[in-house]
N, C-alpha and C positions, 0 to 999 in steps of 0.2 A: 601708299605713298607714291607719288608721281616722280619717277627718277629724272625726268626732264627738267624739273625745278632745281635739282641739285647741281648748281652751275659753278661752284667755287671749290677749289681743292684746299683742304685745311689739314694742318698738322696739330696733333694733340700733344701737349707737354705736361709732364709731371715734375714737381720739385722734389729733389732728394736733398734735404737741408743739412745733412751731416755727411762728412766723408768717412772713409774707413778708420781714420785716426780719431774720430769723434769730434772734430772741429766743425763749427757751424759755417756753412757755405750756402750760397744761392746757386744751386745747380739744377737748371731746367733741362730735362732730357725728353727726346721724342719717344712716345709710347705707341704711336700709330698715326694713321692718316686716313682721309676719306673725303668724299664729296659732300658738301653742305649747301643749303640755300641760306641767304642772309637777308635780314630785314631790320633796318634801323628804326627804332621805336621811340626815341626821344633823346634828350640831352639837356645838360645844364652847364652853366658857367659859374665858377667859384673863384675867389681870390685866396691864394695860399701863399703866405709870406711875401706879400706885395707883388705877386705875379698872377696873371690870369691863367686858369687851368680849365679847359673844357672837358666834360665827361660825356661820352656818347654811349647810350645803351642800345644793344643790338641783340636780336634773337636769331638763332640758327636752328635749322631743322636738318637732321641727318638720319640715316638708317640706324636701327637699334644696334647698340653695342654695350657691353657690360664693363668697359674699362674707363668710362668718362664720369667724372664727379665734380662737384663744386670744389673750388680751391685749385683746380688745374688751370691751364691756359690753352687757348686755341690761337693758332697763327695762320693768317692768310697773307701770302706774299711777305711784306715787311711789317705788317700791322699785327700786334699781339693783343688779344682780348683776355681779361681775367674772367673765368667762368664763375658766376655767382650762384647758379641753380641749374639743375637738370631735371626735366620731367619726362616721363615715359609717355609715348603716344600709343594708345591701344595696348595690345598684349604683344610685346616684342616687335612692334611694327616700326617704331622710330623714336627719336628723342627730340625734344625742344631744349635747346641750350641757351641760357640767358648769360650774356656777357657785357662787360664794360671795357671801354678803352679810354685812355686819357690822352688828349692832344694838348701839347704845350705850345 
């Protein structure tokens, strides 16, 4: 993996959906961060409840790590991506992370 291509600093977020009292909450916490490369691969526009919503699909590449999985989020600056899939590159060489972001 060419480290010079990893040009964006990302934060990985995991949801902890219940608090210590057992109540349901939406609690996204940082579990780590690192350098990634970003490639927008497509998008689509849909109409949801009479408003237009654009969805952008993006692939990220990063060094291998064992704490990233589908269902988490990846944040770069103020934009947050939902991680839909994670594929390993080689044998512990890197990860391809598939994400989607919604623009309203």
